[in-house]
C-alpha positions, 0 to 999 in steps of 0.5 A: 099499767094498772097500779099493783100493790106489794102483795099483788106483785109478790103473787106474780110468777114473773120476776120482771115487769116491763112497760113501754112508754109510747107517750114519752119523747125521752124514755122508751121503756122500763123494767123492774126485777121484783126480787133484785129490786133493780130498775132498768130504764131504756132511753131513746138516745142510748142502746144500753139501759141505765140500771138502778139498784135497791129501788122500791116497787113504788118508784116503778109505779110512780114512774109509770104514772108520771106525766113526764118520765124525764122529769120524774127520773131526774127528780126522783131516781138520779142521784138517789138510787 
């Protein structure tokens, strides 16, 4: 996914952006609701996604770019949002 800045995100008609992580052994994908600032993360070991509130779009971008999705989630998302 190419990096999107806030202005590009605002222009997008769809309010939810979804990505699939083929390279992660722990996370199968994530989606971001740009209006509600909700980040949903789907783990391979769970049927229901975890949902995090008031997440900046920059965190969604960083998750997409992270070499290890699991490490990034543990260090930057859990306990913060």
